[in-house]
C-alpha positions in Angstrom: 53.4 117.8 122.7 54.7 117.9 119.4 57.8 116.7 117.8 59.6 119.7 118.7 58.8 119.9 122.4 59.6 116.5 122.6 63.0 116.2 120.9 64.3 119.0 123.1 63.1 117.5 126.5 64.9 114.7 125.8 68.2 116.6 124.5 67.3 118.0 128.3 66.4 115.0 129.8 70.0 113.2 128.5 73.5 112.6 129.9 74.5 112.2 125.8 72.6 113.3 122.9 72.3 113.1 119.1 70.5 114.6 116.1 70.6 111.9 113.5 70.9 112.7 110.1 69.8 109.8 107.6 70.5 109.1 103.9 68.7 106.6 101.7 70.5 103.2 102.4 69.8 101.6 106.6 72.9 101.8 107.2 74.1 105.5 106.2 73.3 107.6 108.9 75.4 110.2 110.6 75.2 112.2 114.4 75.5 115.7 115.0 76.7 115.6 118.7 74.4 118.1 121.1 75.5 116.9 124.7 78.0 116.5 126.9 79.7 118.3 124.0 78.0 120.0 120.7 79.6 119.9 117.6 81.8 122.5 116.8 82.4 124.4 113.6 85.1 122.0 111.9 83.1 119.0 112.9 80.0 120.6 111.1 82.5 121.4 107.9 83.0 117.9 108.1 79.6 116.4 107.9 78.9 119.0 104.9 81.7 117.5 102.7 80.5 114.3 103.4 77.1 115.1 102.6 76.9 115.2 99.0 75.1 112.6 97.1 73.9 111.1 100.7 70.8 112.7 100.4 71.2 113.1 104.6 68.0 114.4 106.3 67.2 114.7 109.8 64.9 112.0 111.5 65.0 112.5 115.2 67.2 112.9 118.3 68.9 110.1 120.4 69.6 110.8 124.0 71.0 108.4 126.7 68.7 108.4 129.7 70.3 106.7 132.7 71.3 103.7 131.0 68.6 103.8 128.5 69.0 104.7 125.0 65.9 107.0 124.1 64.5 108.3 120.8 62.2 111.1 119.4 61.6 110.4 115.7 60.1 112.7 113.3 59.5 109.9 111.1 58.1 106.4 111.1 61.2 104.0 110.4 61.4 100.8 109.2 62.7 98.3 111.5 66.1 97.6 109.9 66.9 101.1 110.0 65.9 101.2 113.7 68.3 98.6 114.0 71.1 100.2 112.1 70.7 103.4 114.3 71.0 101.2 117.5 74.3 100.0 116.4 75.8 103.1 115.2 74.4 104.7 118.5 76.2 102.1 120.7 79.1 102.3 118.3 79.1 106.2 119.0 78.5 105.7 122.8 81.5 103.5 123.1 83.7 106.1 121.1 82.6 108.9 123.3 83.2 107.0 126.7 86.2 104.7 125.8 88.0 108.4 124.4 86.8 110.1 127.4 88.6 108.0 129.9 91.6 107.5 128.2 91.7 111.4 128.7 91.0 111.0 132.3 92.9 108.4 132.7 96.7 109.9 132.9 95.2 112.5 135.2 93.5 110.3 137.8 96.7 108.3 137.6 98.9 111.2 138.5 97.0 112.3 141.4 96.8 108.7 142.7 100.2 109.0 142.9 100.6 112.2 144.3 98.0 110.9 147.4 100.0 107.9 147.8 103.7 110.1 147.5 101.6 112.4 150.5 101.0 109.7 153.0 103.7 109.3 156.0 105.8 106.2 155.6 105.1 103.9 159.2 108.7 103.0 158.9 110.1 105.9 160.1 108.4 105.8 163.3 111.0 103.3 164.6 
């Protein structure tokens, strides 16, 4: 399989997937979301504004399959670059899941309160 086929398959199989852009230093990377949400025009414009002078290039795709981060890279990377990518992806996942949880918690709390309110009061049987 070619890189293109492998990276496409990884993005399809993942619950979370990002395209990885790297600069010239090991810690300099940007993620363009592919899944669960794709990057919107505003996010792409924001990345483009930070692009000049960094020498960003696409190096591959990182995806989360089950609980396992997996990557398909266009080129071999140095160990410190791989370590930096792994750390950045974990930080990305933390932000993604904690933001998602915070958005959902209010709705869950309201649904639970409605469920409790609809329960019959056992004291009224006496």
